[in-house]
PAZAPA-4460 file (N, C-alpha, C; in steps of 0.05 Angstrom, whole numbers, plus 32768, in hexadecimal, padded with zeros to 4 digits):
% residues 320
    n_x    n_y    n_z   ca_x   ca_y   ca_z    c_x    c_y    c_z   seq   type   mol
   82A3   783D   83AE   829F   7859   83B6   82B9   7867   83BC     1      M     A
   82CB   7859   83C9   82E5   7865   83D0   82F5   786D   83B7     2      A     A
   82F4   785A   83A3   8302   7861   838A   82F6   7878   837C     3      S     A
   82DB   787B   837E   82CD   7891   8372   82D6   78AB   837E     4      F     A
   82D7   78AB   839A   82E0   78C3   83A8   82FD   78CA   83A1     5      R     A
   830E   78B5   839F   832A   78B9   8398   832C   78C6   837C     6      T     A
   831C   78BC   836A   831C   78C8   834F   8314   78E5   834F     7      W     A
   82FF   78EC   835F   82F7   7908   8361   830C   7919   836D     8      H     A
   831A   790E   8381   8330   791D   838D   8347   7923   8379     9      C     A
   834C   790E   8369   8362   7912   8355   835A   7927   8340    10      L     A
   8341   7926   8338   8337   793A   8325   8339   7956   8331    11      V     A
   8331   7959   834A   8332   7973   8358   834F   797C   835A    12      A     A
   8361   796A   8361   837D   7972   8363   8389   797A   8348    13      L     A
   8380   796C   8333   8389   7973   8318   8380   798F   8310    14      F     A
   8367   7995   8317   835C   79B0   8310   836A   79C5   8320    15      L     A
   8370   79C0   8339   837E   79D3   834A   839A   79D7   833F    16      L     A
   83A7   79C2   8337   83C2   79C4   832C   83C3   79D4   8312    17      A     A
   83AE   79CF   8302   83AC   79DE   82E9   83AA   79FC   82EE    18      S     A
   8399   7A03   8302   8395   7A1F   8308   83AE   7A2B   8313    19      A     A
   83BD   7A1B   8323   83D5   7A25   832F   83EB   7A2A   831A    20      A     A
   83EA   7A1B   8304   83FE   7A1E   82EF   83F4   7A32   82DA    21      H     A
   83DD   7A3F   82DF   83D4   7A54   82CE   83CB   7A4B   82B3    22      G     A
   83BD   7A35   82B1   83B3   7A2C   8297   839E   7A40   828D    23      Q     A
   83A0   7A48   8273   838C   7A59   8267   8374   7A47   825F    24      L     A
   835C   7A53   825F   8344   7A44   8259   8330   7A56   824B    25      S     A
   8323   7A4D   8236   830E   7A5D   8229   82F7   7A64   823B    26      P     A
   82F3   7A55   8251   82DD   7A5A   8263   82E6   7A6A   827C    27      S     A
   82FD   7A77   827B   8309   7A84   8292   82F5   7A99   829E    28      F     A
   82E7   7AA7   828D   82D5   7ABC   8297   82B7   7AB4   8297    29      Y     A
   82B2   7A9A   8295   8297   7A90   8293   8285   7A9A   82A9    30      A     A
   828F   7A9C   82C1   827E   7AA6   82D7   8284   7AC3   82DE    31      T     A
   829C   7ACC   82DA   82A3   7AE7   82E3   829C   7AFC   82CE    32      T     A
   829B   7AF5   82B4   8293   7B08   829F   8287   7AF8   8287    33      C     A
   826F   7AEC   828B   8264   7ADB   8277   825E   7AE8   825C    34      P     A
   825B   7B03   825C   8254   7B11   8244   826D   7B1C   8235    35      T     A
   8284   7B14   823E   829D   7B1E   8232   829E   7B1B   8214    36      L     A
   8299   7B03   820A   829A   7AFE   81EE   8287   7B0F   81DE    37      G     A
   826F   7B14   81E8   825C   7B24   81DA   8265   7B41   81D9    38      L     A
   8270   7B4B   81EF   827A   7B67   81F0   8290   7B6B   81DC    39      I     A
   82A3   7B59   81DC   82BA   7B5B   81C9   82AF   7B5A   81AC    40      V     A
   829E   7B47   81A6   8294   7B44   818B   8285   7B5D   8182    41      R     A
   8274   7B67   8193   8264   7B7F   818B   8276   7B97   8186    42      A     A
   8289   7B9B   8197   829C   7BB2   8194   82AD   7BAE   817B    43      T     A
   82B5   7B96   8175   82C5   7B91   815D   82B4   7B95   8144    44      M     A
   829B   7B8D   8144   828A   7B91   812D   8288   7BAF   8127    45      I     A
   8284   7BBF   813B   8283   7BDC   8138   829D   7BE7   812D    46      K     A
   82B3   7BDD   8138   82CE   7BE7   812F   82D3   7BE0   8112    47      A     A
   82CB   7BC8   8109   82D0   7BC0   80ED   82BC   7BCE   80DA    48      L     A
   82A5   7BD5   80E4   8292   7BE4   80D3   829D   7C01   80CF    49      L     A
   82AC   7C0B   80E3   82B8   7C25   80E0   82D1   7C23   80CE    50      T     A
   82E1   7C0E   80D1   82F9   7C0B   80C1   82FF   7BED   80BF    51      E     A
   82FA   7BE2   80A8   82FC   7BC5   80A4   8319   7BBC   80A8    52      R     A
   832C   7BCD   80A2   8348   7BC6   80A5   8350   7BC0   80C2    53      R     A
   8340   7BC9   80D5   8347   7BC6   80F1   8349   7BA9   80FA    54      M     A
   833B   7B97   80EC   833D   7B7A   80F3   8359   7B71   80F0    55      G     A
   8367   7B78   80DB   8383   7B70   80D6   8395   7B7D   80EB    56      A     A
   838F   7B96   80F2   83A0   7BA5   8105   83A0   7B98   8120    57      S     A
   8389   7B8D   8128   8387   7B81   8143   8393   7B65   8143    58      L     A
   8393   7B57   812D   83A2   7B3D   812C   83C0   7B43   812F    59      V     A
   83C9   7B58   8122   83E6   7B5F   8124   83ED   7B69   8140    60      R     A
   83DA   7B77   814D   83DF   7B80   8168   83E3   7B69   817B    61      L     A
   83D4   7B54   8177   83D6   7B3C   8188   83F2   7B2F   8183    62      F     A
   83FA   7B2D   816A   8414   7B21   8163   842B   7B31   8170    63      F     A
   8429   7B4C   816D   843E   7B5D   8178   843E   7B5D   8197    64      H     A
   8428   7B57   81A3   8427   7B54   81C0   8434   7B3A   81C9    65      D     A
   842C   7B24   81BD   8435   7B0A   81C5   8453   7B05   81C1    66      C     A
   845E   7B12   81AD   847B   7B0D   81A7   848D   7B1C   81B9    67      F     A
   8482   7B2E   81CA   8493   7B3D   81DD   8489   7B39   81F9    68      V     A
   8498   7B2A   8208   8491   7B23   8224   847A   7B0F   8226    69      Q     A
   8470   7B05   8210   8458   7AF4   8211   843F   7B04   820E    70      G     A
   8428   7AF7   820E   840E   7B04   8209   8404   7B10   8223    71      C     A
   840E   7B28   8229   840A   7B34   8243   83FF   7B51   8242    72      D     A
   83F8   7B5A   822A   83EE   7B76   8227   8403   7B8B   822A    73      G     A
   841D   7B83   8229   8432   7B97   822D   8433   7BAB   8217    74      S     A
   842B   7BA4   81FF   842C   7BB6   81E8   8418   7BCD   81EB    75      I     A
   8404   7BCA   81FD   83F0   7BDF   8200   83F9   7BF6   8212    76      L     A
   840F   7BF2   8221   8418   7C06   8234   8424   7C1F   8226    77      L     A
   841A   7C36   822E   8425   7C4F   8224   843F   7C56   8232    78      D     A
   844F   7C67   8225   8466   7C73   8233   845B   7C88   8246    79      D     A
   8460   7C85   8260   8456   7C98   8274   846D   7C9E   8287    80      V     A
   8474   7CB8   8289   848A   7CBF   829A   84A3   7CB1   8293    81      G     A
   84AF   7CA3   82A6   84C8   7C94   82A1   84C3   7C78   8295    82      S     A
   84A9   7C70   8293   84A2   7C56   8289   84A4   7C56   826A    83      F     A
   84B4   7C44   825F   84B6   7C42   8242   84AA   7C28   8239    84      V     A
   8496   7C29   8228   8488   7C12   821E   8493   7C08   8204    85      G     A
   8482   7BF9   81F6   848A   7BEC   81DD   8480   7BFA   81C4    86      E     A
   846F   7C0E   81C7   8462   7C1B   81B0   8476   7C29   819F    87      K     A
   848D   7C32   81AA   84A1   7C41   819B   84B6   7C2F   818E    88      G     A
   84B3   7C15   8191   84C6   7C02   8184   84C4   7C04   8166    89      A     A
   84DA   7BFD   8158   84DA   7BFF   813B   84C3   7BF1   812D    90      G     A
   84BC   7BD8   8135   84A6   7BCA   8128   848A   7BD4   812F    91      P     A
   8489   7BE5   8144   846F   7BEF   814E   8469   7C0C   8148    92      N     A
   847D   7C1D   8148   8479   7C3A   8146   846B   7C42   812D    93      A     A
   8455   7C52   8130   8446   7C5B   8119   843D   7C44   8106    94      N     A
   8439   7C2D   8112   8432   7C15   8102   841D   7C04   8110    95      S     A
   8423   7BFB   8128   840F   7BEB   8136   83F7   7BFD   813E    96      V     A
   83DF   7BF3   813A   83C7   7C03   813F   83B1   7BF3   814B    97      R     A
   839B   7C00   8152   8384   7BF2   815E   8382   7BF7   817C    98      G     A
   8393   7C07   8187   8393   7C0B   81A4   8378   7C17   81AD    99      F     A
   836C   7C29   819D   8353   7C35   81A5   833C   7C21   81A6   100      E     A
   833E   7C0D   8194   8329   7BF8   8194   832B   7BE7   81AE   101      V     A
   8344   7BE0   81B6   8348   7BD2   81CF   833E   7BE2   81E6   102      I     A
   8344   7BFC   81E6   833A   7C0E   81FB   831B   7C0D   81FD   103      D     A
   830E   7C0D   81E5   82F1   7C0D   81E5   82E6   7BF2   81EF   104      Q     A
   82F2   7BDC   81E7   82E9   7BC2   81F1   82EC   7BC1   820F   105      I     A
   8304   7BCA   8218   8309   7BCA   8235   82F4   7BDA   8244   106      K     A
   82ED   7BF2   823A   82D9   7C03   8247   82BE   7BF5   8248   107      A     A
   82B7   7BE8   8232   829D   7BDA   8231   829C   7BC3   8244   108      N     A
   82B3   7BB4   8246   82B5   7B9D   8258   82B3   7BA7   8275   109      V     A
   82C1   7BBC   827B   82C2   7BC7   8297   82A6   7BCF   82A1   110      E     A
   8295   7BD7   828F   827A   7BDF   8297   826B   7BC7   82A3   111      L     A
   826F   7BAF   8299   8261   7B98   82A2   8271   7B86   82B4   112      L     A
   828B   7B86   82B1   829D   7B74   82C0   82B5   7B83   82CA   113      C     A
   82B2   7B96   82DB   82C9   7BA7   82E3   82DF   7B98   82F2   114      P     A
   82F8   7B9D   82E9   830F   7B92   82F6   8313   7B74   82F3   115      G     A
   8307   7B68   82DE   8307   7B4B   82DB   8317   7B42   82C3   116      V     A
   8314   7B4F   82AC   8320   7B45   8293   8339   7B54   828C   117      V     A
   834E   7B46   8286   8368   7B52   827F   8368   7B5E   8263   118      S     A
   8379   7B72   8260   837D   7B7E   8245   8389   7B6A   8232   119      C     A
   839B   7B59   823D   83A8   7B44   822D   8393   7B31   8221   120      A     A
   837F   7B29   8230   836A   7B18   8226   8359   7B26   8212   121      D     A
   8354   7B40   8216   8344   7B4F   8203   8352   7B50   81E8   122      I     A
   836D   7B54   81E8   837C   7B54   81CF   8379   7B39   81C0   123      V     A
   837B   7B23   81CF   8378   7B09   81C3   835C   7B04   81B7   124      A     A
   8348   7B0D   81C5   832C   7B0A   81BA   8328   7B1C   81A2   125      L     A
   8333   7B35   81A3   832F   7B47   818D   833D   7B3C   8173   126      A     A
   8354   7B2F   8177   8362   7B23   8160   8351   7B0D   8153   127      A     A
   8345   7AFC   8164   8334   7AE7   815A   831C   7AF2   814C   128      R     A
   830F   7B06   8157   82F7   7B11   814B   82FE   7B21   8131   129      D     A
   8315   7B2E   8131   831E   7B3C   8119   8322   7B29   8102   130      G     A
   832C   7B11   8108   832F   7AFC   80F4   8314   7AF2   80EA   131      T     A
   8303   7AEB   80FD   82E9   7ADF   80F6   82D7   7AF2   80E7   132      F     A
   82D6   7B0B   80F0   82C4   7B1F   80E3   82CC   7B26   80C7   133      L     A
   82E4   7B20   80BF   82ED   7B24   80A4   82EC   7B0B   8093   134      L     A
   82DF   7AF6   809E   82DA   7ADE   808E   82ED   7AC7   8095   135      G     A
   82FE   7ACA   80A9   8310   7AB5   80B1   8305   7AA2   80C5   136      G     A
   8316   7A90   80CF   830D   7A7C   80E3   8308   7A89   80FE   137      P     A
   82FA   7A7A   810F   82F7   7A81   812B   8303   7A6B   813C   138      T     A
   8307   7A71   8155   8313   7A5C   8167   830C   7A64   8184   139      W     A
   830D   7A51   8196   8309   7A56   81B2   8323   7A62   81BD   140      A     A
   8322   7A7B   81C7   833A   7A88   81D1   833F   7A81   81EE   141      V     A
   8355   7A74   81F4   835C   7A6F   8210   8360   7A89   821F   142      P     A
   8354   7A8C   8236   8354   7AA5   8245   835F   7AA1   8261   143      L     A
   8365   7AB7   826E   8370   7AB6   8289   838B   7AC4   828C   144      G     A
   8393   7AD2   8276   83AC   7AE2   8277   83A8   7AF9   828A   145      R     A
   83BE   7B02   8296   83BE   7B1B   82A5   83D1   7B2F   8297   146      R     A
   83CF   7B48   829F   83DD   7B5D   8292   83F8   7B63   829F   147      D     A
   840C   7B67   828D   8427   7B6E   8296   8428   7B89   82A3   148      S     A
   843A   7B8D   82B6   8440   7BA7   82C1   845A   7BB2   82B5   149      T     A
   8465   7BA4   82A2   847E   7BAC   8295   847B   7BAA   8276   150      T     A
   848E   7BB6   8268   848F   7BB4   824B   84AD   7BB4   8244   151      A     A
   84B3   7BAD   822B   84CF   7BAC   8223   84D3   7BB6   8206   152      S     A
   84DD   7BCF   8205   84E3   7BDB   81EB   84F9   7BCA   81DD   153      L     A
   850D   7BC1   81EC   8523   7BB2   81E0   8519   7B98   81D4   154      N     A
   8508   7B89   81E2   84FE   7B70   81D8   84EC   7B74   81C0   155      L     A
   84DD   7B8A   81C0   84CC   7B90   81A9   84DD   7B95   8190   156      A     A
   84F4   7BA2   8194   8506   7BA7   817E   8515   7B8E   8174   157      N     A
   8519   7B7B   8187   852A   7B64   8180   851A   7B4B   8178   158      S     A
   8502   7B47   8184   84F3   7B2E   8181   84DE   7B2E   816B   159      D     A
   84D5   7B45   8162   84C1   7B46   814D   84CF   7B44   8132   160      L     A
   84C8   7B30   8121   84D5   7B2D   8107   84D0   7B45   80F5   161      P     A
   84E4   7B4B   80E5   84E4   7B61   80D3   84D7   7B59   80B8   162      S     A
   84CA   7B6C   80AA   84C0   7B65   808F   84D6   7B5F   807B   163      P     A
   84EF   7B64   8083   8506   7B5D   8072   8513   7B42   8079   164      A     A
   8507   7B34   808C   8512   7B1B   8096   8513   7B05   8080   165      S     A
   8528   7AF5   8081   8528   7ADE   806F   851B   7AC6   807D   166      D     A
   8518   7AB0   806F   8509   7A99   8079   8516   7A8E   8093   167      L     A
   8530   7A8B   8093   853E   7A80   80AB   8539   7A91   80C3   168      A     A
   8539   7AAC   80BF   8535   7ABE   80D5   8518   7ABC   80DF   169      T     A
   8505   7ABA   80CD   84E9   7AB7   80D5   84E5   7A9D   80E5   170      L     A
   84F0   7A87   80DB   84ED   7A6E   80E9   84F9   7A6F   8105   171      I     A
   8510   7A7C   8107   851D   7A7F   8121   850E   7A91   8134   172      S     A
   8503   7AA7   812A   84F5   7ABA   813B   84DB   7AAD   8146   173      A     A
   84CD   7A9E   8136   84B5   7A91   813F   84BD   7A79   8151   174      F     A
   84D2   7A6B   814A   84DB   7A55   815A   84E3   7A5D   8176   175      G     A
   84EE   7A75   8179   84F5   7A80   8193   84DD   7A83   81A5   176      N     A
   84C6   7A85   8199   84AD   7A88   81A8   849D   7A6E   81AA   177      K     A
   84AA   7A58   81A2   849D   7A3E   81A4   848A   7A38   818D   178      G     A
   848D   7A47   8177   847B   7A43   8160   848B   7A35   814A   179      L     A
   847F   7A22   813D   848D   7A13   8128   848D   7A22   810D   180      S     A
   849C   7A18   80FA   849D   7A24   80DF   8481   7A23   80D3   181      A     A
   8472   7A0E   80D8   8456   7A0C   80CE   8445   7A22   80DB   182      R     A
   8448   7A25   80F5   8439   7A3B   8103   843F   7A55   80F7   183      D     A
   8459   7A5A   80F1   8462   7A74   80E6   8455   7A78   80CB   184      M     A
   8454   7A64   80BA   8449   7A67   809F   842B   7A6B   80A1   185      T     A
   841E   7A5D   80B3   8401   7A62   80B7   83FB   7A7D   80C1   186      A     A
   840A   7A86   80D6   8405   7AA0   80E1   840B   7AB7   80CD   187      L     A
   841E   7AB2   80BC   8424   7AC6   80A7   840C   7ACB   8095   188      S     A
   83FA   7AB7   8094   83E2   7ABA   8084   83CF   7AD0   808E   189      G     A
   83D5   7ADB   80A6   83C6   7AF3   80AF   83CA   7B0A   809B   190      A     A
   83DF   7B08   808B   83E3   7B1D   8076   83D0   7B1A   805F   191      H     A
   83BC   7B09   8061   83A7   7B09   804D   8394   7B20   8052   192      T     A
   8398   7B2E   8068   8389   7B47   806E   839D   7B5D   8076   193      I     A
   8395   7B75   8073   83A6   7B8B   807C   83B8   7B98   8067   194      G     A
   83C7   7BAB   8071   83D8   7BBC   805F   83F4   7BBF   806C   195      F     A
   8407   7BC6   805B   8422   7BCC   8064   842B   7BE7   8059   196      A     A
   843E   7BF3   8066   8449   7C0D   805D   845F   7C09   8049   197      Q     A
   8462   7C1B   8036   8476   7C1A   8021   8492   7C15   802C   198      C     A
   8499   7C22   8042   84B4   7C1E   804D   84BA   7C01   8054   199      Q     A
   84A5   7BF1   8058   84A9   7BD5   8060   84AA   7BC2   8048   200      N     A
   84A3   7BCB   8030   84A4   7BBA   8019   84B4   7BC6   8002   201      F     A
   84BF   7BDE   8005   84CE   7BEB   7FF0   84E5   7BD9   7FE6   202      R     A
   84F4   7BCE   7FF8   850B   7BBD   7FF0   8503   7BA5   7FDF   203      G     A
   84EB   7B9A   7FE6   84E2   7B82   7FD7   84DA   7B89   7FBB   204      H     A
   84CB   7B9F   7FB7   84C0   7BA5   7F9D   84D5   7BB2   7F8A   205      I     A
   84EB   7BBC   7F95   8500   7BC8   7F84   8519   7BB7   7F81   206      Y     A
   851F   7BA7   7F95   8539   7B99   7F95   8538   7B7B   7F92   207      N     A
   8521   7B6E   7F9A   8520   7B51   7F9A   851A   7B46   7F7E   208      D     A
   8522   7B2E   7F79   851C   7B21   7F5F   8505   7B0D   7F61   209      T     A
   84FE   7B05   7F7A   84E9   7AF1   7F7D   84CE   7AFF   7F7F   210      D     A
   84C8   7B10   7F6A   84AF   7B1F   7F6A   84A5   7B22   7F4E   211      I     A
   848B   7B1F   7F4B   847E   7B22   7F31   8482   7B3F   7F27   212      N     A
   848C   7B42   7F0F   8493   7B5C   7F04   847B   7B70   7F03   213      A     A
   8465   7B66   7EFA   844D   7B77   7EF8   8444   7B80   7F14   214      A     A
   8446   7B6D   7F28   843E   7B74   7F43   8451   7B89   7F4E   215      F     A
   846B   7B86   7F4A   847F   7B99   7F53   8479   7BB5   7F47   216      A     A
   8473   7BB6   7F2E   846D   7BCF   7F20   8454   7BDC   7F2C   217      A     A
   843F   7BCC   7F32   8427   7BD6   7F3E   842D   7BE3   7F59   218      L     A
   843C   7BD6   7F6A   8442   7BE1   7F84   8455   7BF9   7F83   219      R     A
   8466   7BFA   7F6F   8479   7C10   7F6C   846A   7C2A   7F65   220      Q     A
   8451   7C28   7F5B   8442   7C41   7F54   843D   7C52   7F6D   221      R     A
   8439   7C45   7F84   8433   7C55   7F9C   8449   7C53   7FB1   222      T     A
   845F   7C46   7FAA   8475   7C44   7FBD   848F   7C4C   7FAE   223      C     A
   8497   7C65   7FB0   84AF   7C6F   7FA2   84C8   7C61   7FAB   224      P     A
   84DC   7C60   7F9A   84F5   7C52   7FA0   8505   7C60   7FB5   225      A     A
   8503   7C7A   7FB6   8513   7C8A   7FC8   850A   7C87   7FE5   226      A     A
   851D   7C80   7FF7   8516   7C7D   8013   850E   7C98   801E   227      Q     A
   84F9   7C98   802E   84EF   7CB1   8039   84D9   7CBD   8028   228      G     A
   84D4   7CB2   8011   84BF   7CBC   7FFF   84A8   7CA8   7FFF   229      S     A
   8491   7CB0   800A   847A   7C9E   800A   847C   7C87   801D   230      G     A
   848D   7C8A   8031   8492   7C74   8043   847A   7C67   8050   231      D     A
   8465   7C78   8056   844E   7C6E   8064   8437   7C68   8051   232      T     A
   843B   7C69   8037   8426   7C62   8024   8420   7C44   8028   233      N     A
   8406   7C3E   8027   83FD   7C23   802D   83F7   7C13   8013   234      L     A
   83FC   7BF9   8016   83F4   7BE6   8001   83E9   7BCD   800E   235      A     A
   83D6   7BC0   8002   83CA   7BA8   800E   83DE   7B90   800E   236      P     A
   83DF   7B82   8025   83F1   7B6B   8027   83E7   7B55   8014   237      L     A
   83CD   7B54   800F   83C1   7B40   7FFC   83B5   7B50   7FE5   238      D     A
   83C2   7B4F   7FCE   83B9   7B5F   7FB7   839D   7B57   7FAD   239      V     A
   8394   7B3F   7FB5   837A   7B35   7FAA   8363   7B3D   7FBC   240      Q     A
   8363   7B36   7FD5   834C   7B3A   7FE7   8356   7B44   8002   241      T     A
   835F   7B5D   8003   836D   7B68   801B   835C   7B6A   8033   242      Q     A
   8341   7B6A   8030   8330   7B6D   8048   831F   7B54   804D   243      L     A
   8327   7B3E   8041   831A   7B24   8046   832E   7B10   804F   244      V     A
   8328   7B02   8065   833B   7AEE   8070   8337   7AD4   8061   245      F     A
   8348   7ACF   804D   8346   7AB7   803D   8363   7AAC   8039   246      D     A
   8367   7A9B   8026   8382   7A90   8021   838F   7A9C   8008   247      N     A
   8385   7AB3   7FFF   8391   7AC0   7FE7   83AE   7AC8   7FEB   248      A     A
   83B5   7ACD   8003   83D1   7AD4   800A   83E5   7ABF   7FFF   249      Y     A
   83DD   7AA6   8002   83EF   7A91   7FF9   83EF   7A8E   7FDB   250      Y     A
   83D9   7A93   7FCE   83D8   7A93   7FB1   83EA   7AAA   7FA6   251      R     A
   83EA   7AC0   7FB5   83FB   7AD6   7FAD   8419   7ACE   7FAF   252      N     A
   8420   7ABF   7FC4   843C   7AB7   7FC7   8444   7AA4   7FB0   253      L     A
   8432   7A92   7FA9   8438   7A7F   7F93   843D   7A8F   7F79   254      V     A
   842E   7AA5   7F76   8431   7AB6   7F5E   8446   7ACC   7F61   255      G     A
   8456   7ACA   7F76   846B   7ADE   7F7C   8460   7AFA   7F7F   256      Q     A
   8449   7AFC   7F8D   843D   7B15   7F93   843A   7B1A   7FB1   257      R     A
   844E   7B11   7FC0   8450   7B18   7FDC   8459   7B34   7FDF   258      G     A
   844D   7B44   7FF1   8454   7B60   7FF3   846E   7B65   8001   259      L     A
   8472   7B56   8017   848B   7B5A   8027   84A0   7B45   801F   260      L     A
   84B9   7B4C   8022   84CE   7B39   801E   84CA   7B20   802F   261      H     A
   84C2   7B24   8048   84BD   7B0E   805B   84A6   7AFC   8052   262      S     A
   8492   7B08   8044   847C   7AF8   803A   8486   7AE5   8024   263      D     A
   8494   7AF0   8010   849C   7ADF   7FFA   84B1   7ACB   8001   264      Q     A
   84BF   7ACF   8018   84D2   7ABC   8022   84C5   7AA1   8028   265      E     A
   84AB   7AA1   802D   849C   7A88   8033   8499   7A76   801A   266      L     A
   849C   7A83   8003   849A   7A74   7FE9   84B0   7A7E   7FD7   267      F     A
   84C8   7A73   7FDC   84DF   7A7D   7FCD   84F4   7A66   7FCB   268      N     A
   84EA   7A4E   7FC6   84FC   7A37   7FC4   8506   7A2C   7FDE   269      G     A
   84F7   7A32   7FF4   84FF   7A29   800E   84EC   7A14   801B   270      G     A
   84EF   7A10   8034   84E2   79FA   8043   84C4   79FE   8045   271      S     A
   84B9   7A16   8040   849C   7A1A   8044   848D   7A1A   802A   272      Q     A
   849A   7A16   8014   848D   7A17   7FF9   8476   7A04   7FF7   273      D     A
   847A   79EB   8000   8465   79D7   7FFD   844C   79DF   800E   274      A     A
   8451   79E9   8026   843A   79F1   8038   842C   7A09   802C   275      L     A
   843A   7A1C   8021   842D   7A33   8014   841B   7A29   7FFE   276      V     A
   8425   7A16   7FEE   8414   7A0B   7FD8   83FB   79FE   7FE4   277      R     A
   83FE   79EF   7FFA   83E7   79E2   8006   83D3   79F7   800F   278      Q     A
   83DC   7A0B   801D   83CA   7A20   8027   83BC   7A2F   8010   279      Y     A
   83CB   7A33   7FFA   83C0   7A42   7FE3   83A9   7A33   7FD6   280      S     A
   83AA   7A18   7FD9   8395   7A07   7FCC   8380   79FE   7FE0   281      A     A
   8385   7A01   7FFA   8372   79F6   800E   836D   7A0B   8024   282      N     A
   8358   7A1A   8020   8352   7A2F   8033   834B   7A24   804F   283      R     A
   833E   7A0D   804F   8336   7A01   8069   834F   79F9   8079   284      A     A
   8363   79EE   806C   837B   79E6   8079   8389   79FE   8085   285      L     A
   838B   7A14   8076   8397   7A2C   8080   8388   7A37   8098   286      F     A
   836D   7A38   8096   835D   7A42   80AC   8361   7A32   80C5   287      A     A
   8362   7A18   80C3   8366   7A07   80DA   8381   7A0B   80E7   288      S     A
   8396   7A0C   80D6   83B1   7A10   80E0   83B4   7A2C   80EC   289      D     A
   83A8   7A40   80E0   83AA   7A5B   80EA   839E   7A5D   8106   290      F     A
   8386   7A52   8109   8378   7A52   8123   8389   7A45   8138   291      A     A
   8394   7A2D   8132   83A4   7A1F   8145   83BD   7A2E   814C   292      A     A
   83CA   7A3B   8138   83E2   7A4B   813E   83DC   7A64   814E   293      A     A
   83C5   7A70   814A   83BD   7A87   815A   83BA   7A7F   8178   294      M     A
   83AE   7A68   817D   83AB   7A5F   8198   83C7   7A5A   81A4   295      V     A
   83D8   7A4D   8194   83F3   7A47   819E   8403   7A61   81A3   296      K     A
   8400   7A75   8192   840E   7A8E   8197   8403   7A9C   81AF   297      M     A
   83E9   7A99   81B4   83DC   7AA5   81CB   83E5   7A99   81E6   298      G     A
   83F3   7A82   81E4   83FD   7A75   81FC   841A   7A7C   8202   299      N     A
   8425   7A8F   81F4   8441   7A97   81F9   8442   7AA6   8214   300      I     A
   844E   7A9A   8228   8455   7AA6   8241   8440   7AB8   824D   301      S     A
   8427   7AAF   8250   8413   7AC0   825C   8418   7AC4   827B   302      P     A
   8410   7ADA   8285   8410   7ADE   82A2   83F5   7AD4   82AD   303      L     A
   83F6   7AC3   82C1   83DD   7AB8   82CC   83DE   7AB8   82EA   304      T     A
   83C8   7AAF   82F6   83C7   7AAD   8313   83CA   7AC8   8320   305      G     A
   83DE   7ACB   8331   83E2   7AE5   833F   83F7   7AF6   8332   306      S     A
   8402   7AED   831B   8416   7AFD   830D   8408   7B15   82FF   307      A     A
   8417   7B2A   82FB   840C   7B41   82ED   83F4   7B4D   82FB   308      G     A
   83E2   7B59   82EB   83CA   7B66   82F6   83B4   7B67   82E1   309      Q     A
   839D   7B70   82E9   8387   7B76   82D6   8386   7B94   82D4   310      I     A
   8391   7B9F   82BE   8392   7BBC   82BC   8376   7BC8   82B9   311      R     A
   8371   7BDE   82C5   8358   7BEC   82C2   8358   7BFE   82A9   312      S     A
   8370   7C07   82A1   8374   7C15   8289   838B   7C07   827A   313      N     A
   8385   7BFE   8262   8398   7BEC   8254   83B3   7BFB   824E   314      C     A
   83B2   7C15   824F   83CA   7C25   8247   83DE   7C2A   825E   315      R     A
   83D5   7C26   8276   83E7   7C2C   828D   83E4   7C16   82A2   316      V     A
   83FA   7C12   82B1   83FA   7BFF   82C7   83E9   7C0B   82DE   317      V     A
   83DA   7BFA   82EB   83CA   7C03   8302   83DC   7C0F   8317   318      N     A
   83D3   7C26   8323   83E3   7C32   8338   83E0   7C21   8351   319      S     A
   83F6   7C1F   8360   83F7   7C0D   8377   83E9   7C1B   838F   320      S     A
***
């Protein structure tokens, strides 16, 4: 009996220690907001019925949040008064989108669970549902993040990889966040959905040699060579199935039909060629690796415990 009690005490201490160290858990809101998953899913279904592209936008929003200060909802903060947020950073300005969907999810959650669920967790759940509702994998999202009271324009400009990045730069940028080259290649597969602006792929379709000539010509039709002309014209990141989350992105890379310079760098005689070929032939392997990498990315420097706050409005810090 004594040993049984000792065992229980050790388990209790372990659980307390885990809580103290801010471990994220898929069941974090099981008692405080048990309908959270249903609310997010229902709101996301409505958003994607309105605009199917929004699924890709919310995956990207999660990525751009996690790479700056960690997954803390800092990207959601508006510039207010003297407060400067991340929305005006080069990689985000007039590019990152989906803020209104996060606002709507937050409003719906607040009706049933006021003051309980962080905006950072809502972004993580929206990214998962955006993937799943477009035909991709699902996964249990670890929860328990809290919201940042700060943002960093400088880190947004320095830490988010550019569409002009070479392979070494990509591996380094992801490595700085604790993500492996395999994680990077799997996460890049999010480009199997969504669109990019002409200004972000112009250099690749006009200047690079590692590109299929017919594909380059196709993209040049709506992306003029002159800088400043048609800069915001959109093209699908996946020329085959831009609104379906599958592994066609990797087949495009093998055929030298990657839209961004940084995309084609994954298959250009370098260290990731073999993995790209594997993903192009094995959708299940890609789906599994992508889900695991999304969980890993979601664990980048979260605020937990008493750090940060639970914002009532995702766009502004709570007034003290």
